[in-house]
C-alpha positions in Angstrom: -3.8 -6.1 -11.7 -1.1 -6.2 -9.3 -1.8 -6.4 -5.3 1.0 -4.9 -3.6 1.4 -5.6 0.4 3.0 -8.0 3.1 2.2 -11.5 2.6 1.3 -12.3 6.2 -0.8 -9.0 6.5 -4.5 -9.9 7.8 -5.9 -7.2 5.7 -3.9 -8.1 2.5 -5.2 -11.9 2.9 -8.5 -10.5 3.3 -8.1 -8.7 0.2 -6.8 -11.3 -1.8 -9.2 -14.1 -0.8 -12.2 -11.5 -1.7 -10.3 -11.3 -5.4 -10.2 -15.0 -5.4 -13.9 -15.5 -4.5 -15.0 -13.1 -7.0 -12.9 -14.2 -9.8 -10.5 -11.4 -10.1 -7.2 -12.2 -11.7 -4.3 -10.5 -10.0 -0.4 -11.0 -9.5 0.9 -10.7 -6.3 4.0 -8.3 -4.8 5.3 -9.0 -1.6 7.0 -5.4 -1.0 8.4 -7.2 1.8 10.6 -9.7 0.2 10.9 -8.3 -3.4 11.0 -4.4 -2.2 9.5 -1.6 -3.9 11.4 1.0 -5.8 11.6 4.8 -5.3 10.0 5.3 -8.8 7.0 3.3 -8.2 6.3 5.0 -4.6 6.8 8.2 -6.6 4.2 6.9 -9.6 1.9 6.3 -6.5 2.2 9.6 -4.8 1.0 11.4 -7.7 -2.4 9.2 -8.1 -3.1 9.8 -4.4 -1.4 11.5 -1.6 1.4 10.2 0.7 -1.0 11.0 3.9 -3.0 7.9 2.3 -0.1 5.5 1.6 1.5 6.2 4.9 0.0 3.5 7.5 -0.1 6.2 10.4 -2.4 3.5 12.3 0.2 0.3 12.4 2.9 -0.3 14.8 5.9 0.2 12.6 4.5 4.0 12.8 3.7 4.3 16.2 7.5 3.0 17.1 9.0 5.5 15.1 10.9 8.4 17.0 8.8 11.5 17.0 11.5 13.6 15.3 11.4 10.9 12.2 7.5 11.3 12.4 7.4 15.0 12.4 9.8 14.9 9.6 7.3 13.5 7.3 5.9 16.6 5.7 5.5 16.0 1.8 6.0 13.5 -0.9 9.7 13.3 -0.9 10.1 12.7 3.1 7.2 9.7 2.7 8.8 8.1 -0.1 12.1 7.9 1.8 10.7 7.0 4.8 8.3 4.3 3.3 11.4 3.0 1.2 13.6 2.3 4.4 10.3 1.0 6.4 8.1 -1.2 3.4 5.6 -2.0 6.6 4.9 1.7 6.8 3.0 1.4 3.5 -0.7 1.2 3.7 -1.8 -2.3 2.5 -2.8 -3.6 0.0 -2.4 -1.2 -2.8 -4.3 -2.4 -5.8 -3.0 -1.5 -9.3 -4.6 -1.6 -12.6 -2.4 -0.9 -15.7 -0.4 1.4 -13.6 -3.1 3.2 -11.8 -4.2 2.7 -8.3 -7.8 1.4 -8.2 -8.1 0.5 -4.1 -5.7 1.5 -1.2 -6.8 -0.6 2.0 -9.6 -3.2 1.7 -13.0 -2.0 1.6 -15.7 -4.7 0.6 -18.1 -2.1 -1.1 -15.0 -0.2 -3.1 -14.0 -3.6 -4.3 -17.4 -4.5 -5.6 -17.9 -1.1 -7.5 -14.3 -0.9 -8.9 -12.8 -4.5 -9.2 -15.6 -6.7 -10.5 
C-alpha cells in the first residue's frame, strides 16, 4: 500500500497515524519532495474524477488567479495544474496494488476498506 501526500499535512498525519494504529503496512510517497508523474496522475484520473483529486478547499487553490481556476475543465487541464502545483492534490491518496482505495481521510471508510 502506498500513501501519497505531503508529510507536514495534518490530514496526512491523521491518516498515517490511523494506519499505524491499525497495523496497516504502507509506504509513504511525499509528492512535495519526490514529485508526481503525469502518468500517475493520468492513472488516478481514470479511477476517480479530477474533481475529487483537485483540492478546491485548500489555500493553494484559493490563491490561484481566477483565470487559472476557470481553465481547469477536464482531466488534461487538471493534470497539468496538479503537476505544477502538487499542493493542489487532495491528500492523502491511498493506493493498493495500483488501485486507489481512498482519497482524503475518513475513519469509517478506512475501517471498511483498509482493515
